[in-house]
C-alpha positions in Angstrom: 50.5 -22.0 -48.6 48.0 -19.4 -47.4 47.6 -16.4 -49.6 45.1 -13.5 -49.4 45.2 -9.9 -50.4 43.0 -7.2 -48.9 43.3 -3.6 -50.1 42.9 -0.6 -47.9 42.9 -2.6 -44.7 44.3 0.3 -42.7 44.6 4.1 -43.4 48.4 3.9 -42.7 51.1 1.2 -43.0 50.7 -2.0 -41.0 53.6 -2.5 -38.6 52.6 -5.7 -36.9 50.4 -8.7 -37.1 49.8 -12.0 -35.3 48.0 -15.2 -36.2 46.0 -17.2 -33.7 43.3 -19.8 -33.4 40.4 -20.8 -31.2 40.4 -24.6 -31.5 37.1 -24.9 -29.5 35.3 -22.9 -32.2 37.6 -24.2 -35.1 38.4 -20.5 -36.1 41.6 -18.8 -37.1 42.3 -15.1 -36.6 44.8 -12.5 -37.7 45.1 -9.2 -35.9 46.9 -6.3 -37.6 48.2 -3.1 -36.0 49.0 0.1 -37.9 50.4 3.5 -37.7 46.8 4.7 -38.0 46.6 3.9 -34.2 44.2 1.1 -34.8 43.9 -2.7 -34.7 41.8 -4.9 -36.9 40.8 -8.4 -36.0 40.3 -10.7 -39.1 38.9 -14.2 -39.4 40.4 -16.6 -41.9 37.4 -18.2 -43.7 37.7 -20.3 -46.9 41.0 -18.8 -47.8 39.7 -15.2 -47.4 40.0 -12.6 -44.7 36.8 -11.3 -43.1 37.0 -8.1 -41.0 35.5 -8.9 -37.6 36.4 -5.9 -35.4 38.2 -2.6 -35.5 39.7 -1.4 -32.3 40.7 2.2 -31.4 42.3 3.7 -28.3 46.0 4.1 -28.9 47.1 7.7 -29.5 50.1 6.8 -31.7 50.9 3.9 -34.0 50.6 0.3 -32.9 53.9 -1.4 -33.0 53.2 -4.9 -31.5 50.3 -7.2 -31.1 49.9 -10.8 -29.9 47.0 -13.1 -29.2 46.6 -15.7 -26.5 46.6 -19.5 -27.1 42.8 -19.7 -27.1 42.2 -16.8 -29.5 40.1 -14.9 -26.9 42.4 -12.1 -25.8 44.8 -9.8 -27.7 47.5 -7.4 -26.3 48.9 -4.5 -28.2 51.5 -1.8 -27.6 52.0 1.5 -29.3 54.4 4.4 -29.7 52.4 6.3 -27.0 53.9 3.9 -24.4 50.5 2.2 -23.8 49.8 -1.5 -23.5 46.2 -2.5 -24.2 44.4 -5.8 -23.7 41.2 -6.5 -25.6 
């Protein structure tokens, strides 16, 4: 069972997350979305989370996020009625 704890990942509560992988690079990723309007992409390395990127752009809280099957593209939606692909 995977287990990791990361304090102060976002400034507000996390409302959504998704787990994906890039099999070509043998990498696993988690993307979290928060009421702080941001997304954070994490890499799962040696049973630990490493922050890779922080994305901004939504004007209100992020309520859904998903990653494609190759781990190269993520889509998010927020309370401001926007959908964003990164």
